[in-house]
N, C-alpha and C positions, 0 to 999 in steps of 0.2 A: 110577248115574243112566244111563238109558239116552237112544240118540239123541233119541229124541221129545220126553220130557224135559227134555234138554240145548235142542233147540230153542226149547223154547215157555219157557224162564227166557229164555233170550237174548233173546226176543223181547218182554219187558216189563222190558230195562232190568235184569235180574238177572242175577248172574255165578252159571254152572252149574258142575261140577267141570273142564270146557276148553271152549274156544270149538270151535263144533260147526264139521263143516266139509261143503261142499257140493262135488257134479261131478257130470259125467252131465246137465245142464241144456242147451238152446240157445246158453245165453251164457256157460255155466262147464262145457264137454265139452271131448274130446279131437279132436286131429284123427288120422283115421286112421291117418296115415303114423307120429306120434309113439304111438298104442297100438301099432300093429304093432313097433316100435323098444322099447315098455315089455315086451311080451309077451317079447319075445327075450331080452329082461335078465331077466326073474323067469324066465325056462323055462315060461311056461304057455303053452297053447296053445287056441286061439280063435276059432271063426268071424267073420269080419269083418265087420258086419252096420252100413250108414251109414242114421243117422237124419235127417242134413241134408244131403240131396244137393248143396246150396248150399256150405255152411263144410267139406264133409265129416265129417261129425263122427260116430264109430263107438261105439257101444254097449259101454261097459263092463262086463265080467262082473263079478258078486257077489263072486269070490274074487282081484280085483285090487282093487275098491272098498272089501274087509276091509281089505286092506294099505296100502291112503290113509288107512282112518279115517274113510271118508265113513257122511256120518248120514241123508243124504236119498234119497229113492224118486222117479223121476217117472212122472205119470201123463198120457199124451195122445190126445187124441182121436184118432177113427179117421176114415180117408179119406170122403169124401163117396160113395156109392155109383154116380155117374155118372163116377168121377176113377179112373184107373191109372196109376201114375209108370213112363215111359216111357223109356229112355236110350237114343237112335239111337247108330248105328257112330261117327258124329262128334263125339261128345259133348253133343249138342243133346236138352233134353228141354224140357214145356213144363208148369206149374202150372197149376189146376183156375180161374185166373181167366185164364189165354191169354198170362203172360208169359212169354217164350221165353230159356230157359239153355245157354250152353255152358261145357264144362269147360276150362279153361284152367290150364292149372299143376296147384296145390295145392286150386284151386278151383273154382267155376262161377260166372260173370259174368253179367249181364241183361243178355241182347243184341240183344231187343224187345220193349221195353213197347206193350201191344195200343191204347192211347189217344197214344201219340207224332204228334205232330202233326195232330190231331185236333181239330176246332171243338169249341166249345161244346154245341153241339146233339150232334155225336158222341158228345158224353163223357154227355150226358144219355141216349141210347138204348144205352148201354152195357150190357148185361144180366152180371149178377153172380151168380154159382154162390148153389144155396140154403143160407143159413145153419145152416136147422133142418131141415135133411136126416139124419133120423132115426139113420142108418147113423153119423154121427160120434159119439154118442155111445152107439150099443147097447153094453150089458155093461160100460159105466164104471162104473154105480154099484157092482155086484157085485168087479168088481177092486179098486175104490179099498176096498171093505169088509173083503175079504180082505187087503190090503195092511194097514191097521189092526189086523185080528184075527191073522193071523200072522206079522205083522213087529213089529220098537220103531223103524224107523226115521219122520223124520219125511216127513212124504208132501206133496210139491209139486204143483202142477199146471205141466205141462207146457210149454203153449204162451205164448208173447210175443208177445202180441197190440199193435198198434202204429199209429198215427195215419198221421203222417209219412212212414212207410218205406211203408205201404201205398199212400200216395198216388202217392207217387214212381214204384213200382216197377212201378204199372199206367200213370204216367202220362209217366214218361219225367224224370229227376233237372231237365234243365235246362230241360224245358217246365214243370214243376209250379215251380217255382224263380221262373219268369217271370212266370206265372201268378198269383203273391202279389201283383207290382206293378202288370201291366199288364193280365189278365184276375181281380181280386179275386174275381167271381161264378163264376165256374170253378172259383178254389180252393173257394170255403166251400163250392161246393155238393157238391165231391168227398169234402171232408173231412166232411160230413156224412153223405151217402152211406156213407162206409164206418164213422160212428158207428152210424149205425144196425146196419149188414150185422155189425157188433163184439156190438152189442146184443141181438141174436137169438139170435148162437151163444153168446153169455154164457150166455142164461137157456136152453138144451139144456145147453152142458155142465156150469155151476155149478150146478144143481139137478139134475144126478147127481153129483157131486163133492165140493160144497161140505163138507157134513158129515163130512167126513173128514180135507181139506187145513190145512195150516197157513201156509201163504204161495201166494199166485197173481203170477203177471208180467204186466208191461204195459211199454210203454218205446217209444224212440224215441234214436236219436242226435240230442245237442240240441250239442254240443261238437265244434270242431275242437282240433287240440293249441294252439292261441293263446288261442280266447276261443268265442262262441257263433257257429253257424252260420248263423241268420236272424238280424234283429232282435228284444230283447229285449221290447219295442214290441210289435211283432207276437206275439210268444209269449205276451205275457200276455195280450192281448187276444184271440187266435182260438184260439192252444193250451190254454192251461190250464182254461178253461172244460170245453171240450171233452173233455181227460182227466178234471177232476173228478165232469163228470156219468159218463163210464165206470166209473172205480171207485167212487163212490157205490154206482150200480146194482150192482155184482160184488159189493158187500159186503152190500148188501139179501140174499144168498140164500148168504152165509157167515161166519164169526169169523174165514176166514184174513188173515192181517197182506198188504198188497200191497210189492211189491218191482220196484222202476220201474230199469229197466234205461237206460243212457244212457254212450254212450263218449264218450271227450275232456273238455274243461274243463266242470267242471258246479260248481263254488265258485258262478256267477254265477245259477244260478237255483236252488240248494239250497230256498229260501226258496218259491218258487214250487213244487217239490215235495212242500213240505210243506200248501200250501194246495191243490192237487187231490185231496191224501189218502193221499198215498205215504207207508209205514212204514218200508221199509227202499230203502237208493239203492246199485246196484250199477254198474260195477265201483269205481268211485274211481279214474281211468287215475293212476296215480302220476305219470308224467313230461309230463302234460297241465297247463297253466298255470295256476295256483291253487289244484290239488287237492294242498294239503300238509297231508297225513294226521293230523299233529299239529294244525294248526289247524281242521280241521272238525269234531275229535272236539271240544274244545276249546269250538266255537260252535253244533254243534248234535246232539252225543254224546245229550244229556237227550230229546231231541226224536225222533230217527230212527235206526234201526239203517245200519250199513254193513256191506256184502258185498264179499269181496276186499281191494281196497287194495294187495294185490302188483304188483309190476311188472313186470307181465306183456310189456310191449311193450320194456322197457328193459333187464333183466337173464335175464329165463329162459333165454337161447339162450348166456350167458357165463360165465364161471368159476365154479365153484361156491363158492368163498369169494365172490365178489361177490355171488350169489344169497343167500348165508345173511346175509350182512350187512342187504340191502335187504328181506327177509322179515321178518328182527330187528325193524326195524326199524317194519313195519307193525303189528307186533302189540304193539311195545311204546305206537303211537304208539293203537290202536283199542281192543284186547282191555278194557286196564281199566273195570272197572266193570259190561259186560256189553254187549252192544247190536252185538256185533260176533261177524258169519258168516266164518270162513276159507275161502278159494279160490283158483284160479287166477288172480281176479278175469274177464276174460274167457278165450276156449279157449285151453286150451293146443294152440300151435300145433306144424308139424312139426320144426321146428327146436331145439325143448327134447329138451336128452339124455336118457334113461331115467334116468340115475341124480339127474339135475336134478329130474327130476319126483319120486321118491321122496325126494328130501331134502327140497325145498317142504312136503310134508304132513309128513313128521317134524319138520320143523321148527314145525308147525301142532300137533301132537299135545303135542311137550316143553314148549314154551314158552308156550302157549298154556292151561298148566294154573293153574285157580285157586288163591286169588291171584296175580294177576300178579307176577311175581318180576323187578322191574328191574334189579335188582344182578346177577341171573346172564344178564340179558338184554344190558347193557350191559358186562360182563366177556366174553361167548363174541363181542362184538361186535368188542373190543377185538383178541380173541385173533386173528380173522381176519382183522382187518387186518394181523395181521404176516404170517399165511402169504400175505395178496399180497407182503407186503417182501422177503420174504426171495428 
């Protein structure tokens, strides 16, 4: 069974030969430091190319992806014709919307949102870049066709389109969260402008690649470690319908499944994600409140696919035996019956040792073989616990 067949069978909740593996997306990628360390560990040379300057994600070469067993390949839109990424000597750079970022440590942080402190009238006067700029989509149809004809990989659309993040990154988090309650017209206006911008972008992007892709991404972070980041009532009234509109529109141009990214606690909104038209949920942040992988599979596994679930935040940087125990639990909980895509959950961070990276994906390949052997997994977990006790 090849990679494309493996993904497609998983997406219809059937068991393939093994769990499929995803890596190198905007929310399933690898920090440049982790990648440099992995290259050194594998004695492989590669030029470090950053494809996300905020999260500092590095393009992983095919040789390394083959070692990890990755089944996916990503296709991204081009930059618009009037924008060029320029990083100043002080680490500052600006995106096409005018948001100023600055490199701080391992990442870049939002320094100046263009609408921070602006009035409603100034918000309405804000000029968005052209979502229909043809430069964004030039050559993508041919590129997707070549991926389809010349590889056996499952082709995924790379952009993770958002609503909440898009709103606060240009308005400022404090201002936008305050708007929701003190200036609701401004909050709704900005969200509607963003939905409109996204829809125009979607038309150009997915009309080019929709025929060839298996999965497209969309999403926002709706959870903290402990629960919802905003009122669930507001979420269901104002957010769910807007996402439903965007997802249903994309699905008019492709048969691909929708993968929704949301960090933090997400058990509380699983039903809402289904209502939006979501097919896959990522990353199932394992140590956030309510995200019990066994419970989630039992309650929602017949209706939705799970992507990740591995304890990125909690164990990736720890002892390799701790990593193994936790990763095997996620495979045991989420893989049986299909509908599970194995990954690092969110991006692999700079503090994950290269031997842990290799072990993570090795476990996915070895213990993710179907039919899932629960007995072998439980035996291995006990063996690993024994190592820790010595």
